[in-house]
C-alpha positions as CSV (number, residue, x, y, z in Angstrom):
1,M,12.4,-6.8,-16.1
2,P,11.7,-5.1,-19.4
3,T,12.2,-1.6,-18.0
4,S,15.6,-2.2,-16.4
5,S,17.4,-0.9,-19.5
6,G,15.8,2.5,-19.1
7,R,12.9,1.8,-21.4
8,P,10.0,4.2,-20.5
9,L,7.0,2.7,-18.7
10,L,3.6,3.9,-20.0
11,I,0.8,3.2,-17.5
12,D,-2.7,2.4,-18.7
13,T,-5.6,4.6,-17.4
14,H,-6.7,2.3,-14.6
15,C,-3.1,2.2,-13.3
16,L,-3.2,6.0,-12.9
17,V,-6.4,5.7,-10.9
18,W,-4.9,3.0,-8.7
19,M,-1.8,5.0,-8.1
20,Q,-3.8,8.0,-7.1
21,S,-5.9,5.9,-4.8
22,D,-2.8,4.7,-2.8
23,N,-3.8,1.1,-3.2
24,P,-0.6,-0.7,-4.1
25,F,-2.3,-4.1,-3.8
26,E,-3.9,-3.6,-7.2
27,F,-0.5,-4.0,-8.8
28,S,1.5,-7.2,-9.2
29,K,5.0,-7.2,-7.5
30,E,6.5,-6.8,-11.0
31,G,4.1,-3.9,-11.7
32,R,5.0,-2.1,-8.5
33,S,8.7,-2.6,-9.1
34,A,8.4,-1.3,-12.7
35,I,6.6,1.8,-11.5
36,E,9.2,2.5,-8.8
37,A,12.1,2.1,-11.2
38,A,10.5,4.1,-14.0
39,G,9.5,6.9,-11.5
40,H,13.1,7.0,-10.2
41,R,14.5,7.4,-13.7
42,G,11.8,10.0,-14.7
43,N,10.6,7.5,-17.3
44,L,7.0,7.0,-15.9
45,L,4.5,8.1,-18.5
46,V,0.8,8.5,-19.0
47,S,-1.0,9.3,-22.2
48,I,-3.2,12.4,-22.6
49,I,-6.0,10.0,-23.7
50,S,-6.0,8.7,-20.1
51,V,-7.0,12.1,-18.9
52,W,-9.9,12.1,-21.4
53,E,-10.9,8.6,-20.4
54,I,-11.0,9.5,-16.7
55,G,-13.1,12.6,-17.5
56,L,-15.5,10.4,-19.6
57,L,-15.8,7.7,-16.8
58,V,-16.6,10.4,-14.2
59,A,-19.2,12.0,-16.6
60,K,-20.8,8.7,-17.1
61,G,-20.9,7.9,-13.4
62,R,-18.6,4.8,-13.8
63,L,-15.8,6.4,-11.7
64,T,-16.3,8.4,-8.5
65,L,-13.4,10.6,-7.4
66,Y,-13.0,12.1,-3.9
67,Q,-12.6,15.6,-5.4
68,P,-13.6,17.5,-8.6
69,C,-12.2,15.7,-11.6
70,E,-9.9,18.6,-12.7
71,E,-8.3,18.8,-9.2
72,W,-7.9,15.0,-9.1
73,V,-6.2,15.0,-12.5
74,R,-3.9,17.8,-11.5
75,G,-2.9,15.9,-8.4
76,A,-2.4,12.6,-10.3
77,L,-0.2,14.4,-12.9
78,A,1.9,15.7,-10.0
79,I,3.0,12.2,-9.0
80,P,6.9,12.3,-8.7
81,G,8.6,11.0,-11.9
82,L,5.3,10.9,-13.9
83,S,5.1,12.8,-17.3
84,L,2.1,13.4,-19.5
85,V,2.6,12.4,-23.1
86,P,0.7,14.5,-25.6
87,M,-0.9,13.0,-28.7
88,S,1.2,13.8,-31.7
89,P,0.1,13.5,-35.4
90,E,2.4,10.4,-35.6
91,I,0.7,8.7,-32.6
92,A,-2.8,9.6,-33.9
93,L,-2.0,8.2,-37.4
94,A,-0.4,5.1,-36.0
95,S,-3.4,4.4,-33.8
96,S,-5.6,4.1,-36.9
97,S,-3.6,1.2,-38.4
98,P,-1.6,-0.8,-35.8
99,P,0.1,-4.0,-36.8
100,G,-1.6,-7.2,-36.1
101,I,-5.1,-7.5,-34.7
102,L,-6.1,-4.9,-32.1
103,H,-9.7,-4.3,-30.9
104,F,-11.2,-1.0,-32.0
105,D,-11.4,0.9,-28.6
106,P,-10.0,4.3,-29.6
107,A,-8.4,5.0,-26.3
108,D,-6.6,1.7,-26.2
109,R,-5.4,2.2,-29.8
110,I,-3.9,5.6,-28.8
111,I,-2.3,4.1,-25.7
112,V,-0.8,1.3,-27.8
113,A,0.4,3.7,-30.5
114,T,1.9,5.9,-27.8
115,A,3.8,3.1,-26.2
116,R,5.1,1.8,-29.6
117,H,6.0,5.3,-30.7
118,L,8.1,5.9,-27.6
119,G,9.5,2.4,-27.4
120,A,7.8,2.1,-24.0
121,T,6.6,-0.9,-22.1
122,L,2.9,-0.8,-21.2
123,L,1.7,-1.6,-17.7
124,T,-1.9,-2.8,-17.9
125,R,-4.4,-5.3,-16.6
126,D,-6.4,-5.1,-19.9
127,R,-6.5,-8.7,-21.2
128,K,-6.9,-7.6,-24.8
129,L,-3.7,-5.4,-24.5
130,I,-1.8,-8.2,-22.8
131,E,-2.8,-10.6,-25.6
132,Y,-1.7,-7.9,-28.1
133,G,1.7,-7.9,-26.4
134,R,1.9,-11.7,-26.6
135,Q,1.5,-11.3,-30.4
136,G,4.8,-9.5,-30.3
137,H,3.5,-6.0,-31.2
138,L,4.1,-4.4,-27.8
139,K,6.1,-4.9,-24.7
140,V,3.6,-5.4,-21.8
141,I,3.8,-5.9,-18.0
142,A,0.6,-7.3,-16.6
143,T,-0.5,-5.6,-13.4
């Protein structure tokens, strides 16, 4: 498994939503194992852009939460072993010109740049990001 060496695991936005919904069946066996291992090591990460994405999805009515968004986010960020990664100037700049061909979704570009900057493996179900990993630009575990 790519994270066995202690490599950080960055979870995509939908993974944070799934984790907070207590539905482990959304994850593959490999995904669940990677989350547990990274959480145990304190190497489970989520990008600040995921918080923005969740707020945007709620505002657009594409995501319904069981409590106010701010409270939900606070609870999600309290998951044991999970750390929030801020956006640094290096990550912001790297997101504007990633290697290879990456679609133009700004949040995905920031998530990819964050994973690359930290040397993290990305856990995602996003087919475009999985394909980007297959191109050799990013370590990915498909959920």
